[in-house]
N, C-alpha and C positions, 0 to 999 in steps of 0.2 A: 504494500500500500504506500502510495506517495505521501511524503510528509507535507502537511499543509504549509503554505507560505506564512512565515511569522511576520506580523505587522508591528512587532515591538511595542505592543500595548503594555500598560503598566502591569507589573506582576505582583505587587503587594495585594494581599487579600482585601484590604480596606478600600482599594481602588478598583476592584474587580467589577466589570460590567454586570456580571451574573450573580455574584455572591456578596458584593461590597456592602449592601444595605443590611446584612446580618452582622457585620463587624464594625460598621461606622454609620454615620448619619450625613445627610447633605450638609448640615451645619458644621460638623467636624471636618469634613473634607474641604469646605470653603475656608475654614480657619487655617488649615495647614497646606493649602495648595501652593505650588511654586510661584505662581504669579502674585498671589496675595502676600507671600513672604517677601518678595522683592519690592512690592509696593510699600510694605511696612518699613523696609530698610530705607527706601526713598523718603518716606515720611519722617523718619528719624534724622536723616541727613538734613532735611529741610528745617526741622525743629532746631537742630544744632546751629545751622547757619543763622537763623532768625534770632536765636538767643545770643549768639556771638555779636550780631549787628547791634543789638540793644546795648551791649557793653562796649561798643566801639572797637571790637576786635577785628571785624571785617567791614568793608563798606556796605551800607544798607542797601544800595541798589544791586549789589552783587548777591546779597542774601535774598532779596525779592526775586531776582532772576532764578536763583537756585530753587526757591520754593515754588515758583510758577512752573518750572520745568519738571519738578519731581512727581510726575504722573507716569504710570506704567505705559500709557499709550505713546509717550514720547521716547520710549526706550526700545531699541532694536534687540529683542531678546535672543534672536539667533546670534547676533554679534556678542552678546553677553556670554552665551554658551561657548562660543569659540574662544573668547578671552579666558574663560575659566579653564578650559582644556589646555590652552597655550601657557597660561601663567601658573597653573597648578594651585591657584589661590581662590578661596571661596568668596571673596568680596571684591578683589581688585578688578575682576572682569566687569562687574556692574559699575564700579567707580569710573573706569575708563570710558565706558559707553555713556554714562551719565555726564561725565566731564565734557565729552564731545557735544552732547545735546544741549548743555548749558552755554556753550560758546567758549571761545578762547580766554575771555576775561573772567567771567563768573566761574567757569570750570576750575580755575586755580584756587578757589576758596572752598570747595566742597571737602568735607571730611577733615577740616582744619584742626589738627592737633589730636584727633581721636585715633584710637586703635581699632582694628577690626572687631575684636571681641566686645568693645563698647557698643558697637552698632548691633551685633548679632545677639548679645545677651539681652539688650534692651528690646530687640525685636521678639525674642522668645518670651520675655515677660509680657509683652503686649498680646502674644498668642495665648498665654496662660490666663490673662485677664478676659480675653474673648471667650475662652472655654467656660470660665466661671460665670460670665454674663449669660451664656446659653444654659448652663447647667442649673443654676440656682432657681430660675422660674419653673423649670420642669420638676425639680425636686419639691418646690413649694406646692405645685399642683398635685403631685403624687401624695404628699403629706395630707393635703386637704381631702382627697378622695378616701384615703385610708382612715382619716379621722371620722368621717361620716360613717363608714362601714363599722368601725369600732364602736361608735356611739349607738348605732342601730342594733348592735349585737352585744351590748354591755351585759345583758342578763340572759342571753341565749345559752342554754345548757349544752356543753360540749365535753368531749373526752380529752383530758390531759394525758399526754404520753411521755414517758421517760425511757431512754434506752430502747426506743421503738416498741415499747410495751405499754398496755393500759396502766395508768398511774392513779389519778384522782379526777373527779369532775371539776370543771372550771367553766368560765363563760368563754364563748368564742371571741367576744370582744376583747378579752384579756390577751389572747394570742395576737390579735391585731394591734392592740396597744403596745405590745412588745416591739412590733415592727415600727410603729409610729415613734416610739421613744428612741430607738436606735437611729432611725433616719433623722430625727431632730438633732441628735448629737452630731451626725455626719454633716448636716447643714450648718450647725454652729461651728464646727471645725473649719469648714470651707470659708465661712465669713471671717473667722479669726485669722486665718492664714493670709488673707488679703493684705493686711497691714504689714506683715513681715515679708511677704514674697513679692508683692507688686512694687518693685523699686527699679529705678533706672541704673544704668552703668555708664559712667563717663569719667574715667580716671587715667587714660593714656597708657603708654607702653608698659610701664611697670607699676602703675598705681599711684604715681606721685603728682599727677596733674601738671608737671613741669611745662609742657607745651602750651598750656593756657596762661602762663605767667601768673600775675597776681589775681587773675579773675577766676581761677579754678572753682572754688567752693560756690561763688555766686552764679557762675555759669551752670554748674550742676543743678542748682535750685531752679533757675529759669528754664533750663532744658527739661527737667523732670516735670515741672508745672505745665509746660506746653503739651506734654504727652499724657498728662493725667496720672503720673506715677509719683511715688514718694522718692525723696532723695536720701540714699543711704549715708551712713557716717563715714564709710571707707569703702574702697573698691572690693569687689567680691569675685575677681577673675578666677581664683582657685578655691573660694569658699562656696561650695555648692549645696549647702544645707537647705537653702530656700527651694531649690528645684526638687530636692529629695522630699521635702515636706509636701510640696504640691503633688508629686507623683504618688506619694504614700496616702495623702488625703483622698485622691481619686480611687486608689486601689481599695481603701477601707470602705468607701461608699459602694464600690462595685461588690465587695464582699457582703455587705448588708443586703444589697439587692439580690444577690445570689441566694442568700438564706431565705428571703421571702419567696423568690421564684421556685426554689426547690421544695419549700413547704407546700406551695400551691400544686406543684407537680405531684407530690406524694398524696395530698388530700383529695386530688381529683381521680386517683386510681379507683377502679370499680369496687375494690375491696373496702374502700373508705367512702367514696362518693360524697364527701362533705362540701366540696366546692366544684363548680363547673366553669371552665373558661369559655369565653365567647367563641363561637365558631361561625364561619361564613361558608356558604355554598361555593364549591370549587376548590376549597382547601383540601389538599391530598395528604394523608398520613402515611401511606405505603404504596409502593408500586405494585405490590402483589396481594395485599390484603385490603380490599376496598373498604372494609368497615372501620379502619383505624382512624382515630382522632388523636394523634400523638401530641404530647405537650412540648413540641419542639421549641416554641418561643421561650418557655421556662428553662429548658435544657440549654438553650443558647446563652441565656443570661449567666448560667454557671460557667460556660465556656469563657464568656467575657471577663468574669471575675478572676478566673485562673490566669488568663492572659494579662490582665491588669496587674495582678499580684506579681507576675514574673518581671514586670517592668521596675518594680521597687528595687530588686536586687541589682538590676542594671544601673539604675540611678545612683544607688549607694556606691557602686564601683567608681563613679565619677567624683567621689569626694576626695580621692587621693590624687593630688596634683603636685607638680614640682614648683617650688619657689614662688614667683609672683604671677606666673601665667603658664597655662598648659592646655593645649587643644584637646587632650584626651577626654576631658570632662565634657566639653562642649559638643564634641562629635558623638559621644555616647547619648547625650540628651536630645540631640536632633532625632534620634530614633525613639527613645523611651517616652519622651514627653508627648509627641503626637500619638503614639500607640496607646498609651494609658488614657489619653483623652478620647480617642476614637472608641475604645472598648467601653469606657464608663458612660459616655453619652449614649452609646447604643444600648447599653444595659438599662439605663433610666427610661429610654423611650419604650423598650419592650416591656418592662415591668409596669409602666404606666398604662400601656395598652392592655395588659393582662388584668390589672386591678380594676380598670374602668369597666371592663366587660365581665367582671366576676359575679357569679351567682352563688349565694350561700344557701345550701340545701338544709333547711332547718329540720325537716323530718328525718333525714338521714343522720344528722348530728345526734338527734335524740335517740334514734334506734341503735346507734353505735354505743351510746352510753348505756342504754337498757340491756344490751347484750352482755355487758360485763359488770353490771351493777354490783353483783355479789362480791366481786373481787375489789373493785375500786372503792368500796365503802369500808374496807378493812381497817383503815386508819381510824375512822370514826368509831367503829366497833371497839377497837383496841382502847381508844381514849375513854369511851364510856365505861368499859370494864376497869380501866386503870384508875378511875376515880375512886373505886372501892377496893380493888385488888392490888393496886400498884402498877405502874406502867410496865416494868420489865416482865412481871408475871403475866400481865395481860397480853404483852407481845408474844410470849411463848404460847399462850392459849390460842390466840388468833392465828399465829403462824401454823400451828398443828392443824387447825380446822381448815384453813385455806389451802395448805399444801395437800392435805388429804382430799379435799374437794376436787382439786385439779387432777390428782392422781386417779381418782375414781370417776372423774368426769360427771360430777353431780353438783347442783347448786349448793353454795355454802350454807344457805339458810336451812336446808334439809338436815344439816348435821348439827345445828345449834342445840336442838333439844337433847342431844347426847352428851353435851358438856355440862357437868355439874356447876362449874364456875359461871357459865352463862345463865343457867337456870336460877342460880342463887341471886343474881344481881339484876337481870333484865327481864321484863315481862313482854308479852306480845305487842303492846302499844309502843313500848320503848324500841323494840326491834323494827317495827313498822316505820317509825320516825328515823331511825338510824339509816335504814336502807332507802332513803329518799334522796337521790343525788341532787335534785333541784334545790334542796335546802342546805346543801353543803358546798356552796360556791365561795365561801369565805368572803373576802373583800374584793372579789373579782370586779363587780360593777363599779365600786368606788375607785379602785385603782385605775380601771379603764377610763373613767370620766376625768380623773385627775390628770392622766397622761394627755388626753384629748384637750383639756383646758389649757394645759401648759404649752402644748404644741401650737395651739391657736394664739396664745398670748405672745409667743416668740415670733410667730409670723406677722402678727399685727404690729409688733414693735419694729419689724424690719420693712414693713410696707411703705 
């Protein structure tokens, strides 16, 4: 068979024509596209020139010309590519083509005193800010949807499970409140890291600002202000903790989203049937089994979380750099920052879609509780006996009864009359009350509503 002609289309999975939307989003691809990156660098060069003109470092008319020309449509990108290949430098190619576009006079004043990493680090920070600007409203929307679901199910009886086995009754709202609470912390972390992470870089070749003369600190303030970034106290060419914090924050959020998605996947199994994801006609679960409605969206979120988590180790590797500047960190980040952003933004979009179309099956929730009521009320039975017999002795009594019931495959309550300890302490009315799971939800409803109220309070404060 002849090999098809390769058209050299992009090979990274996030850019795939066919599968890219499962690993990235249109918004994430726009943030990290080649053209957008070069436009950011041009914006940064324009901000630098204008700030320098304000301080009398370069002629104002030259700065205006630079700013006017700093549009990607004025740049011959083919020429940029050729210059990059010829020079072997990541920024000089753009600078040379930009210089030509600005003209022989203004072109001499671009990139005045800055070093390449000043421009590229600042550009990456702008990318990270754009990611947060897209991510935070989606996260707020997800929290709002989950808060309503939790509130609506604050008293819905459900089965709590530990170690994949029936444990105790709980409200389904409490499970959802756990998701809300964790997501709210993720959102808070992302808000907090803005102050630390979103800072400019403009310190020159080895961080001394020597090329800017006496204007260095003031230039940094004006430059940062023009870009909407904070001005750091000192250069961070080799101090990469800010980037690691950003990547880690995204990976933590993706991990939370994966926990939610995986729980939805498990609870939608026919054996549980407690929730149902939205389904649309035409969606295919299997090429050979027509009946399948696979939870592929939820599975894909777990994939995204694993991939995002892998980027944290890569980012951490960039923390070790030599002396005052070292490209090893920056080149590592050019890969892990976009990838972590693609995967996390994709995960948020998929979980939001799953939750927005989620149906809670109340009848199945109750029937699953009823099926194991004899076992999941063992704690309540033990505590009732313990009030008269002592907790440890009561534990032994109930342990023997419940393990025997499981071994003989009979209801626990059928064995209670055979226990002298039970007969001596508890009557039929007591046992009837003990084995009512709906009255043993503890503070489920109160805890749920407390979490929902706190999440809404935080969102209102940030609105």
